[in-house]
N, C-alpha and C positions, 0 to 999 in steps of 0.2 A: 448715077446717083439714085438712091432708093431709100425707102423707109419700111420698117416692119414693126409689128406689135408683138411684144412678149408679155404674156399674162403672168401674174404672180403664182398661179397654181399650174403645175405641169399637166394635170388632168383636165383643166379648163372647166371644172364643175363648180357652180355657184348656186346660191339659193336667193329667192326674193328677199329684199331688205338687207342683203349683204353688200359690201363694197366690192366693186369690180376694180381691181388694182393691177397695175403693170407698168410697162415702159414703152414709149415710142422711141425706136432706135433709128436714127438717121445716119446713113453712111454716104458721105458726100466727097466728091473729088475736089471740090472748091466751095468756098463759103457762098451762101445765097441769102438774099433778103426775102421776107415773106410778109403776108398780110394777116397772119394769124394761124394758129394750129388748133384745129377743132376735132372733137371726138364725138361720134354719134353712136348711140345704142339703139338698135332696131330689132324688134321681135314681132313675128306675125305667124298666123296660121294660114298656110297656103293650100288652097283647095284646087286640085288639078282636074283635068278632063275626066269624065266618067261616062261609060256606055250604060244606058238603061235598056235592059233586054225585056222583051215581051214574054208571053207565056210559052212560046215555042223556043226551044234551045237554039241559040245561034241567030235568032232573028232580032235585029236591033230595032227597038221601038222608037227611040229618039237619041240624040247625041247632044251633050252639053259640053261646052268648052270650059276654059278656065274660069272659075268663079272668083269674084272679088275677094282678095285676102282679108282676113280678120286681124286688124292691128292689135298688138298687145302692149308694146312700148315703143316710143320714138322720142329719144331725148338727145339734145346736142349741147355740149358744153365747150367753152373756150379753154384750152389747156394753156396756151400762151398768146399774148397779144402780138401785134406786129413787131417785127424785129429781124434779127439775123441769126443764122445757124452757121457755126464755124465748119471748116473742112474737117474731114476725118469722121470718127464715130462719136455721135452725141446721143446721150440717153436722156429722155424727157419723161419723168414719172407722171402718172395720172391716177386718180381715184374718183370713182363715181358710184353713188348708191343706186342700185338697180331699181328699187321701188321704195319710195319714202312713205311711211305711214302718215295718214292724214291728207295726202295729196290725191288729186283726181287722177285716176289711172284708166286707160282705155279698156283693158280686158284683164281677166284673170291670167296669172302667169302659169300657163300649162307647161308640162315637162317637155323637154326636147324629144322629138320623134321624127324619124325619117321613114315615111311609108310610101305606098305606091300612089295613092290619090290624095293623101293628106300629109303635109309636112309642117312640123312646128320647129322653127329655127330662130336662133338669136345670133346677131352679128354685131361686132364692134368695129367701127371704121374710123381710121385716122386720116386727116387731110391737112396738108400744108398748102394753104392758098398762096399763089404767087402772082395774082393779077392777070390782066388780059394778055400780056405779051409772053407769058411763060405758062407752060402746062403745070397744073397743080400736081403735087405728089400725094398719092393716096394708097392705102392698103387696108385690108379687112381680114378678120379672123373670126371663126365661129367659136362661141362658148356654149356650155351645156347648162341648162337649168334643171334642177331637181326640186321637188316639193318643199315648201316652207316647213320647217320643223314644228312650228306651232300648230299646223293643220294636220299633223300626222297622229295616228292613234297612240294613246298612252300605253296600252297593253301590248305585249309582244304578239305578233301574228303567227299562229301556227297553221301549217298548210291544211286545207280542207280536202278530203279525199272523196271520190265517188267511185262506186263499183260499176263495172261494165261486163257484159257478156256478148260474145260474137259467135253466132251460129248461122246456119243456112236460113233459119227462120227470121233472123233479125235484119237480113239484107233486103233492101228495097229495089235493087237492080237485078237484072237477069244474071244467073250463075251458069257455069258450065254444067252439063248433065252429070258428069262424074262427081262434081262437088255436091250436087243435090242428093245423089244416091249414096255417096260415101259418107257425107255428113262431117261436121267438125264442130268443136266447141273450144273457145278461148275465153278465159276469164281473167279478171285482174282489177286493179284499182289505180287511179291516177289523180293528181291534184286538180281540183276545180277552182281553187283559190290559193294563191301563194304570193310571196313578196318578189318584186322584180330583182332583188339582190340574191335570192335563193334559187337553186336549181329546181326544175320541174321534176318531181320524183313520183315513183309508183312502182308497180310490179305487174307481171303478166305471166300466165301459165297456159300452155297448150294442153288441155285435158284430153282431147281426142281429135284425130283428123285422119280420114280415110285416104287422102291424097297427100304426098310429101309437100312440105312447105319450103319455098325457095328463100324467102326473106321476111322479116318483120321490121317495120319501120314506124317511127314516131314523127309526125309532121306538126310543126307549129304554124298556124295560119292566123292572119290578121283580117278582121272584118271592118272595113272603113265605110261609113255612111255619111252622106251629105244631104242636107235639106235644101232642095231647089224649088222655090215656089211652094206648091202644095204636094210635091212629090219627094220621096226619099230615094236617092240613088245609092245602092249598096254594091260594093265590090269585095270579093273574098280572094285574097292572094296569099301565096306561100312566101314566108320569110326565107331569105337566102338559103338555098338547099344545103350548103356546106355547114350552115349554122343551125338550121331548123330541123334537119333530118338526122336523127340518131340511129345508127345502125345497131340493132339489137341482135340480129341473127343473120348469118349467111349460110344457107343450107337448112336441111331439115332439123327439127328441134326434138329433143327427148320429151316424150309425153310425161306430164306431171312435174317437169322441172320449172321452178320459178325464176323468171328472168327479171332483173332490176331495170327500172326506167330512170334515167338520169340525164337531163338535158340542161345545159347552161344557156340561160337566156341572153341573147345579144342585146347590148345596152341601147344603141341608137335605133335599133329596129323594133324595140318594145318600149312601153311606158305604162304607167298605171292606167287601167281601163277608164275611159272618159265618156261621159254622157253629157255633152253640152247641147245648147239649143240648136245651133246650125249644123253640128256634126257630132259624130261619135266614133270612138276607136275601141274595138273589142277584139278578143282573141279566142281561139279554140284549138284543142288538141285532136288530131286525127290519128288513130291507130290503123295501120294498113297491113294486112296479111296477104302476101303474094304466094300463090300455089304454083307448083311446077306443072307446066303444060306446054303444048306447042304454041299456044297463043302468047305465052310469056316471052318466047324467043323472038316472035315477030314484033313485039312492042317493048323493047328494053327500057324506054323512057315513058313516063306517064305523069299526068297531073293528079296530085292527091285529091283534088276537088271532083275529078271525073271517075266514077266507078267503072271498073272493067269486069268482064265475066269471069276472069281468073283471080279476082281479088275479093277479099272481105274487108269491110271498113266499119269503123265506129268513131263518131265525133263527140267530144265532150267540151262544153263551154268552159273557158278559163278566164277567171277574173284576176287581174294583176293589181297589186296594191304596193304601196311603199311603207316601210316601217322606219322608226328612228334608228 
């Protein structure tokens, strides 16, 4: 015997002040009695463990464990009072308003986000209570929260572009001698603000390079910060490589050729930029130029946050917003 939750929307996307509707589906081999069927809506900001590093790279200054979650919503309603459920498949409909105006609410409804150290998650749990002699039947499913329409800007949001230049003189890390002597210049533009529903766009041109280029990559990074006491712990991580890294070029590039930048933003791994009191979620775009050298062969994998002597990099802050 088991129960499951089937929400009314296949994409499971809802907004505050909308009704979360669906069915509790019980599949039983025999009829059972119960002491009530309850539905619980729970949402919270979960702050995970973060390493706070000192001034020297790799030296851990202090370690903080899991921080107390920030509650957003916690509501329980009774779908059915005590009674019986017949054998076979039984569908029990439910409807609950996520956030009623005029009611006291714990926190602002932040958008769903699955990060490395910060996770904003909403769950609906159904429970069939069966008393002390029988184990209760329960199931849970995640639903996705997006911004309330009333709080979104009225005017359409057009992407804001920022120009960048990548040369041997803009790099703050040591470069291979041949890169310094040969020189290189890459220019372009990329979004510094765009909607989470739109792709990250831009363009890039290799104007000059004395050393052949092996690849050009675009990385989408998230910057998660948590306020712990009087300190701010910040961690920068790469969003899943298969989704965050767009392969622009494999092999050397024709000089003067404009390459388009087009990156689809992963829904659950991104959200509108958040600056809340106890935490913040920001994003940035990193352009990485990898040059052909013997060092490249020795290090086929790399962290986009860690500069290498055979690479040139440029990072641009990215503000994500939601539009109607």
